[in-house]
VMD Tcl script that builds the backbone (N, CA, C; Angstrom):
set m [mol new atoms 228]
animate dup $m
set s [atomselect $m all]
$s set {name element resname resid chain x y z} {
  {N N MET 1 A 121.360 73.440 98.637}
  {CA C MET 1 A 121.389 74.785 98.321}
  {C C MET 1 A 120.006 75.514 99.460}
  {N N HIS 2 A 119.121 74.755 99.400}
  {CA C HIS 2 A 118.005 74.749 100.130}
  {C C HIS 2 A 117.303 73.922 100.962}
  {N N LYS 3 A 118.014 73.772 101.986}
  {CA C LYS 3 A 117.798 72.627 103.162}
  {C C LYS 3 A 116.749 72.871 103.613}
  {N N GLN 4 A 116.112 72.179 103.797}
  {CA C GLN 4 A 114.639 71.833 104.655}
  {C C GLN 4 A 113.589 72.521 103.786}
  {N N LEU 5 A 113.724 72.972 102.472}
  {CA C LEU 5 A 112.600 73.475 101.904}
  {C C LEU 5 A 111.698 72.427 101.078}
  {N N THR 6 A 110.800 72.529 101.201}
  {CA C THR 6 A 109.847 71.252 100.182}
  {C C THR 6 A 110.244 71.949 98.791}
  {N N ILE 7 A 109.744 70.826 97.962}
  {CA C ILE 7 A 109.660 70.969 96.159}
  {C C ILE 7 A 108.866 72.088 95.886}
  {N N ARG 8 A 108.075 72.461 96.527}
  {CA C ARG 8 A 107.045 73.258 96.020}
  {C C ARG 8 A 107.710 74.561 96.496}
  {N N GLN 9 A 108.331 74.660 97.735}
  {CA C GLN 9 A 109.166 76.310 98.055}
  {C C GLN 9 A 109.980 76.315 97.236}
  {N N LYS 10 A 111.046 75.524 96.863}
  {CA C LYS 10 A 112.275 75.872 95.828}
  {C C LYS 10 A 111.594 75.760 94.878}
  {N N ASN 11 A 110.306 75.605 94.204}
  {CA C ASN 11 A 109.827 75.787 92.913}
  {C C ASN 11 A 109.224 77.397 92.976}
  {N N MET 12 A 108.759 77.821 93.894}
  {CA C MET 12 A 108.243 79.126 94.311}
  {C C MET 12 A 109.263 80.105 94.083}
  {N N LEU 13 A 110.540 79.772 95.001}
  {CA C LEU 13 A 111.739 80.611 94.804}
  {C C LEU 13 A 112.128 80.485 93.293}
  {N N GLN 14 A 112.349 79.666 92.753}
  {CA C GLN 14 A 112.935 79.881 91.348}
  {C C GLN 14 A 112.065 80.592 90.579}
  {N N TYR 15 A 110.513 80.623 90.749}
  {CA C TYR 15 A 109.482 81.144 89.747}
  {C C TYR 15 A 110.024 82.769 90.421}
  {N N ILE 16 A 110.191 82.848 91.140}
  {CA C ILE 16 A 110.108 84.229 91.842}
  {C C ILE 16 A 111.057 84.822 91.312}
  {N N ASN 17 A 112.158 84.046 91.588}
  {CA C ASN 17 A 113.745 84.681 90.668}
  {C C ASN 17 A 113.424 84.929 89.268}
  {N N ASN 18 A 112.896 84.114 88.565}
  {CA C ASN 18 A 113.039 84.218 86.896}
  {C C ASN 18 A 111.906 85.504 86.420}
  {N N TYR 19 A 110.752 84.998 87.647}
  {CA C TYR 19 A 109.856 86.398 87.044}
  {C C TYR 19 A 110.518 87.713 87.343}
  {N N VAL 20 A 111.383 88.043 88.327}
  {CA C VAL 20 A 111.682 89.177 88.495}
  {C C VAL 20 A 112.967 89.503 87.324}
  {N N GLU 21 A 113.590 88.372 87.181}
  {CA C GLU 21 A 114.892 88.393 86.277}
  {C C GLU 21 A 113.957 89.190 84.888}
  {N N THR 22 A 113.028 88.463 84.380}
  {CA C THR 22 A 112.304 88.554 83.189}
  {C C THR 22 A 111.575 90.178 83.306}
  {N N LYS 23 A 110.806 90.215 83.904}
  {CA C LYS 23 A 110.040 91.535 84.198}
  {C C LYS 23 A 110.234 92.588 85.253}
  {N N ASN 24 A 111.291 92.495 86.087}
  {CA C ASN 24 A 111.990 93.602 86.642}
  {C C ASN 24 A 111.048 94.064 87.883}
  {N N TYR 25 A 109.851 93.050 88.375}
  {CA C TYR 25 A 108.850 93.078 89.519}
  {C C TYR 25 A 108.412 92.029 89.887}
  {N N PRO 26 A 108.213 91.993 91.323}
  {CA C PRO 26 A 108.225 90.464 91.766}
  {C C PRO 26 A 106.515 90.113 91.313}
  {N N PRO 27 A 106.189 88.842 91.019}
  {CA C PRO 27 A 104.874 88.197 90.953}
  {C C PRO 27 A 103.582 88.573 91.771}
  {N N SER 28 A 102.502 88.409 91.306}
  {CA C SER 28 A 101.580 88.314 92.762}
  {C C SER 28 A 101.176 87.178 93.268}
  {N N MET 29 A 100.691 87.212 94.265}
  {CA C MET 29 A 100.459 85.801 94.761}
  {C C MET 29 A 99.743 84.902 93.896}
  {N N ARG 30 A 98.582 85.140 93.192}
  {CA C ARG 30 A 98.052 84.486 92.179}
  {C C ARG 30 A 98.696 83.825 91.359}
  {N N GLU 31 A 99.928 84.318 90.636}
  {CA C GLU 31 A 100.495 84.168 89.371}
  {C C GLU 31 A 101.448 83.190 90.103}
  {N N ILE 32 A 102.136 83.391 91.648}
  {CA C ILE 32 A 102.861 81.867 92.463}
  {C C ILE 32 A 102.137 81.116 92.274}
  {N N GLY 33 A 100.904 81.013 92.451}
  {CA C GLY 33 A 99.996 80.017 92.532}
  {C C GLY 33 A 99.466 79.083 91.689}
  {N N GLU 34 A 99.410 79.806 90.815}
  {CA C GLU 34 A 99.284 79.434 89.431}
  {C C GLU 34 A 100.627 78.470 88.819}
  {N N ALA 35 A 101.634 79.161 88.994}
  {CA C ALA 35 A 103.144 78.621 88.915}
  {C C ALA 35 A 103.625 77.395 89.516}
  {N N VAL 36 A 103.266 77.184 90.575}
  {CA C VAL 36 A 103.150 76.053 91.643}
  {C C VAL 36 A 102.341 74.940 91.817}
  {N N GLU 37 A 101.106 75.512 90.738}
  {CA C GLU 37 A 99.713 74.546 91.190}
  {C C GLU 37 A 99.023 74.523 92.335}
  {N N LEU 38 A 98.780 75.584 92.875}
  {CA C LEU 38 A 98.141 75.923 94.074}
  {C C LEU 38 A 96.622 77.037 93.653}
  {N N LYS 39 A 95.502 76.655 94.204}
  {CA C LYS 39 A 94.521 77.513 93.989}
  {C C LYS 39 A 94.193 78.471 94.771}
  {N N SER 40 A 94.611 77.978 96.338}
  {CA C SER 40 A 94.306 79.077 97.382}
  {C C SER 40 A 95.334 80.139 97.267}
  {N N SER 41 A 95.059 81.139 97.737}
  {CA C SER 41 A 96.323 82.235 97.856}
  {C C SER 41 A 96.382 82.346 99.244}
  {N N SER 42 A 95.488 81.732 100.340}
  {CA C SER 42 A 96.230 81.477 101.600}
  {C C SER 42 A 97.126 80.541 101.869}
  {N N THR 43 A 96.996 79.443 100.912}
  {CA C THR 43 A 98.149 78.358 100.982}
  {C C THR 43 A 99.334 79.216 100.737}
  {N N VAL 44 A 99.699 79.827 99.467}
  {CA C VAL 44 A 100.672 80.144 98.662}
  {C C VAL 44 A 101.011 81.400 99.953}
  {N N LYS 45 A 100.185 81.991 100.620}
  {CA C LYS 45 A 100.904 82.839 101.859}
  {C C LYS 45 A 101.722 82.284 102.886}
  {N N GLY 46 A 100.893 80.931 103.292}
  {CA C GLY 46 A 101.478 80.113 103.952}
  {C C GLY 46 A 102.795 79.801 103.715}
  {N N HIS 47 A 102.973 79.423 102.665}
  {CA C HIS 47 A 104.271 78.827 102.023}
  {C C HIS 47 A 105.522 80.310 102.295}
  {N N LEU 48 A 104.997 81.310 101.765}
  {CA C LEU 48 A 105.439 82.730 101.755}
  {C C LEU 48 A 105.857 82.756 103.308}
  {N N ASP 49 A 105.216 82.491 103.902}
  {CA C ASP 49 A 105.385 83.010 105.517}
  {C C ASP 49 A 106.516 82.265 105.964}
  {N N ARG 50 A 106.611 80.965 105.449}
  {CA C ARG 50 A 107.579 80.089 105.888}
  {C C ARG 50 A 108.914 80.247 105.460}
  {N N LEU 51 A 109.003 80.852 103.854}
  {CA C LEU 51 A 110.334 81.214 103.434}
  {C C LEU 51 A 110.506 82.623 104.104}
  {N N LYS 52 A 109.676 83.381 104.431}
  {CA C LYS 52 A 109.843 84.554 105.185}
  {C C LYS 52 A 110.809 84.637 106.470}
  {N N ALA 53 A 109.847 83.507 107.117}
  {CA C ALA 53 A 110.761 83.485 108.776}
  {C C ALA 53 A 112.045 82.662 108.454}
  {N N ARG 54 A 112.275 81.954 107.168}
  {CA C ARG 54 A 113.873 81.039 107.050}
  {C C ARG 54 A 114.389 82.254 106.488}
  {N N GLY 55 A 114.414 83.103 106.127}
  {CA C GLY 55 A 115.265 84.269 105.674}
  {C C GLY 55 A 114.797 84.272 104.107}
  {N N TYR 56 A 114.472 83.808 103.396}
  {CA C TYR 56 A 114.688 83.494 101.864}
  {C C TYR 56 A 113.983 84.473 101.385}
  {N N VAL 57 A 112.529 85.160 101.883}
  {CA C VAL 57 A 112.161 86.312 101.229}
  {C C VAL 57 A 111.396 87.115 101.752}
  {N N THR 58 A 110.869 88.431 101.707}
  {CA C THR 58 A 110.795 89.782 102.321}
  {C C THR 58 A 109.726 90.455 101.888}
  {N N TRP 59 A 108.723 91.184 102.316}
  {CA C TRP 59 A 108.176 92.215 101.521}
  {C C TRP 59 A 107.283 92.990 102.963}
  {N N GLU 60 A 106.939 94.211 101.971}
  {CA C GLU 60 A 106.294 95.191 102.900}
  {C C GLU 60 A 104.729 94.562 102.901}
  {N N ASP 61 A 104.368 94.603 104.161}
  {CA C ASP 61 A 102.792 94.560 104.697}
  {C C ASP 61 A 101.942 95.151 103.917}
  {N N GLY 62 A 100.619 94.930 103.528}
  {CA C GLY 62 A 99.990 95.735 102.735}
  {C C GLY 62 A 100.113 96.684 101.498}
  {N N LYS 63 A 101.473 96.192 101.143}
  {CA C LYS 63 A 101.854 96.989 99.924}
  {C C LYS 63 A 101.988 95.901 98.830}
  {N N PRO 64 A 101.296 95.902 97.615}
  {CA C PRO 64 A 101.225 94.824 96.388}
  {C C PRO 64 A 103.060 94.909 95.743}
  {N N ARG 65 A 103.122 93.830 95.446}
  {CA C ARG 65 A 104.381 93.766 94.646}
  {C C ARG 65 A 105.271 94.152 95.054}
  {N N THR 66 A 105.740 93.729 96.344}
  {CA C THR 66 A 106.601 94.201 97.491}
  {C C THR 66 A 108.033 93.014 97.687}
  {N N LEU 67 A 107.248 92.026 97.161}
  {CA C LEU 67 A 108.070 90.629 97.296}
  {C C LEU 67 A 109.203 90.670 96.961}
  {N N ARG 68 A 110.363 90.073 97.643}
  {CA C ARG 68 A 111.206 90.309 97.039}
  {C C ARG 68 A 112.679 89.209 97.801}
  {N N LEU 69 A 113.488 88.385 96.788}
  {CA C LEU 69 A 114.161 87.441 97.503}
  {C C LEU 69 A 115.410 88.150 98.380}
  {N N THR 70 A 115.555 87.482 99.278}
  {CA C THR 70 A 116.804 87.951 99.908}
  {C C THR 70 A 117.608 87.343 99.833}
  {N N GLN 71 A 117.889 86.258 99.393}
  {CA C GLN 71 A 119.185 85.459 98.849}
  {C C GLN 71 A 119.063 84.712 97.476}
  {N N LYS 72 A 120.317 85.077 96.759}
  {CA C LYS 72 A 120.520 84.871 95.310}
  {C C LYS 72 A 120.142 83.313 94.955}
  {N N ILE 73 A 119.101 83.399 94.112}
  {CA C ILE 73 A 118.943 81.987 93.714}
  {C C ILE 73 A 119.568 81.705 92.541}
  {N N GLU 74 A 119.968 80.733 92.361}
  {CA C GLU 74 A 120.500 79.815 90.941}
  {C C GLU 74 A 119.248 79.842 89.914}
  {N N SER 75 A 119.314 80.257 88.866}
  {CA C SER 75 A 118.785 80.244 87.771}
  {C C SER 75 A 118.652 78.961 86.919}
  {N N ALA 76 A 117.621 78.422 86.435}
  {CA C ALA 76 A 117.441 77.147 86.040}
  {C C ALA 76 A 117.810 77.091 84.510}
}
mol reanalyze $m
mol bondsrecalc $m
mol representation Tube
mol addrep $m
């Protein structure tokens, strides 16, 4: 399903998917970090940048809570 993704990246995608399904808007970087046990928002951003480069997510630069999945993720 998610070739070449780390376990943490897979967990991030699943968390984002579940969060959006529940709340109808995306999580913040801080919320994503807490969910996958990362304290640094820059580390979260690095993972999200890699996911964006691979086509899993997108967002509008400079606008909060515009993160969205570009591929359907199976809910756990």
